[in-house]
C-alpha positions as CSV (number, residue, x, y, z in Angstrom):
1,M,-21.9,-41.7,-206.4
2,F,-21.8,-45.3,-205.1
3,N,-24.8,-45.1,-202.8
4,D,-26.3,-48.4,-203.9
5,I,-23.2,-50.6,-203.6
6,G,-23.3,-52.8,-200.5
7,P,-20.3,-54.2,-198.6
8,L,-20.5,-57.6,-200.4
9,E,-20.4,-55.9,-203.8
10,L,-17.5,-53.7,-202.7
11,V,-15.5,-56.8,-201.6
12,T,-16.3,-58.5,-204.8
13,L,-15.1,-55.6,-206.9
14,V,-11.8,-55.4,-204.9
15,V,-11.2,-59.2,-205.3
16,L,-12.0,-58.9,-209.0
17,A,-9.6,-55.9,-209.4
18,V,-6.8,-57.8,-207.7
19,L,-7.4,-60.8,-210.0
20,V,-7.5,-58.8,-213.2
21,F,-4.7,-56.3,-212.6
22,G,-2.6,-58.3,-210.0
23,P,-1.4,-57.0,-206.7
24,D,1.6,-55.3,-208.3
25,K,-0.2,-53.2,-210.8
26,L,-3.3,-52.4,-208.8
27,P,-1.9,-49.3,-206.9
28,K,-0.6,-47.8,-210.1
29,M,-4.0,-48.4,-211.8
30,I,-5.8,-46.7,-208.9
31,Q,-3.5,-43.7,-209.2
32,D,-4.0,-43.4,-212.9
33,V,-7.8,-43.6,-212.6
34,T,-7.8,-40.9,-209.8
35,R,-5.5,-38.7,-211.9
36,T,-7.8,-39.0,-214.9
37,I,-10.9,-38.2,-212.9
38,R,-9.1,-35.1,-211.4
39,K,-8.1,-33.9,-214.9
40,I,-11.7,-34.4,-216.2
41,R,-13.1,-32.4,-213.2
42,D,-10.5,-29.6,-213.8
43,F,-11.4,-29.5,-217.5
44,S,-15.1,-29.2,-216.8
45,E,-14.6,-26.5,-214.2
46,S,-12.5,-24.5,-216.5
47,A,-15.0,-24.9,-219.3
48,K,-17.8,-23.7,-217.0
49,A,-15.7,-20.7,-216.0
50,D,-15.0,-19.8,-219.6
51,I,-18.7,-20.0,-220.5
52,R,-19.6,-17.7,-217.5
53,D,-16.9,-15.2,-218.6
54,E,-18.3,-15.3,-222.2
55,L,-21.9,-14.8,-221.1
56,G,-21.0,-11.5,-219.4
57,P,-21.9,-9.9,-216.1
58,E,-25.7,-10.2,-216.5
59,F,-25.3,-14.0,-216.1
60,K,-23.0,-14.0,-213.1
61,D,-25.5,-16.0,-211.0
62,F,-26.1,-18.6,-213.7
63,E,-25.8,-22.1,-212.5
64,F,-25.4,-25.1,-214.8
65,E,-27.6,-27.2,-212.5
66,D,-30.5,-25.0,-213.5
67,L,-30.4,-26.5,-217.0
68,N,-31.8,-29.7,-215.5
69,P,-35.6,-29.5,-216.2
70,K,-36.6,-30.7,-212.8
71,T,-34.4,-28.1,-211.0
72,F,-35.5,-25.4,-213.4
73,I,-39.3,-26.1,-212.8
74,R,-38.8,-26.4,-209.0
75,K,-36.9,-23.1,-208.9
76,Q,-39.6,-21.3,-211.0
77,L,-42.4,-22.7,-208.8
78,D,-40.7,-21.7,-205.6
79,N,-40.4,-18.2,-207.0
80,D,-43.2,-16.2,-205.3
81,E,-43.3,-13.4,-207.9
82,L,-46.1,-15.3,-209.7
83,G,-48.3,-15.6,-206.7
84,L,-48.7,-19.3,-207.1
85,K,-48.5,-20.0,-203.3
86,E,-51.6,-17.8,-202.7
87,I,-53.5,-19.6,-205.5
88,R,-52.4,-23.0,-204.2
89,N,-53.4,-22.1,-200.7
90,G,-56.7,-20.6,-201.8
91,F,-57.9,-23.7,-203.5
92,D,-59.7,-26.1,-201.2
93,L,-60.1,-29.4,-203.0
94,K,-62.3,-31.0,-200.3
95,K,-64.7,-28.1,-200.4
96,E,-64.9,-28.1,-204.2
97,M,-65.5,-31.9,-204.3
98,A,-68.2,-31.6,-201.6
99,E,-70.0,-29.0,-203.7
100,V,-69.8,-31.2,-206.8
101,T,-71.1,-34.2,-204.9
102,D,-74.0,-32.2,-203.4
103,A,-74.9,-30.9,-206.9
104,V,-74.9,-34.4,-208.3
105,H,-77.1,-35.8,-205.6
106,G,-79.5,-32.9,-205.7
107,R,-78.8,-31.6,-202.2
108,E,-78.5,-27.9,-201.4
109,S,-75.0,-27.1,-200.3
110,D,-74.4,-24.4,-197.7
111,H,-71.1,-23.7,-199.5
112,S,-72.6,-23.1,-202.9
113,S,-74.9,-20.3,-202.0
114,S,-72.0,-18.1,-200.7
115,S,-69.3,-19.0,-203.2
116,S,-71.1,-19.7,-206.4
117,G,-72.6,-16.4,-207.4
118,G,-73.2,-17.8,-210.9
119,A,-74.8,-16.0,-213.7
120,S,-78.0,-18.1,-213.7
121,G,-78.6,-17.8,-210.0
122,G,-80.3,-21.2,-209.8
123,S,-79.0,-24.6,-209.1
124,V,-78.6,-27.2,-211.9
125,D,-80.3,-30.5,-211.3
126,M,-77.8,-33.1,-212.6
127,T,-79.7,-36.2,-211.4
128,K,-81.4,-38.4,-213.9
129,K,-85.1,-38.9,-213.4
130,R,-86.1,-42.5,-213.7
131,E,-89.3,-42.9,-215.7
132,K,-91.5,-45.9,-215.1
133,L,-91.4,-48.2,-218.1
134,D,-94.1,-50.7,-219.1
135,P,-93.1,-54.3,-218.4
136,D,-92.7,-55.1,-222.1
137,E,-91.1,-51.7,-223.0
138,R,-87.4,-51.5,-223.7
139,P,-85.4,-48.7,-222.2
140,P,-84.3,-46.0,-224.7
141,Y,-81.0,-46.4,-226.4
142,D,-78.2,-44.3,-224.9
143,A,-75.2,-43.9,-227.2
144,D,-73.0,-42.6,-224.4
145,A,-73.6,-45.6,-222.2
146,T,-72.3,-48.2,-224.8
């Protein structure tokens, strides 16, 4: 709970508490605060138990921590019923990027012939052919480049 409080801050809080409440009332205040925290914890645990009882036996393994979106998503992604691990392990990003780079630069990739199997059967030339322009000729207007 107080992981980010250093020793200097802790000493400062203790000195401030002694100055505000005085040395006589400080032990009583600490007891009151701990008693209040204990009552709040007991109340929340009894409320959780009541909710579990009302939900019925089909929700006996329900955890309230699962209501946190991060925990819920992490738990669902770790569940292997969907087969996401096989999909994640089967996807090779470096290989895919190498194939795209080879296609852009017009090189024949040794990976693409075995894995593409596309409907057209041919490779797509994605390189732009530079046409020679006359010295006084302006290049064509490209709306996508502006």
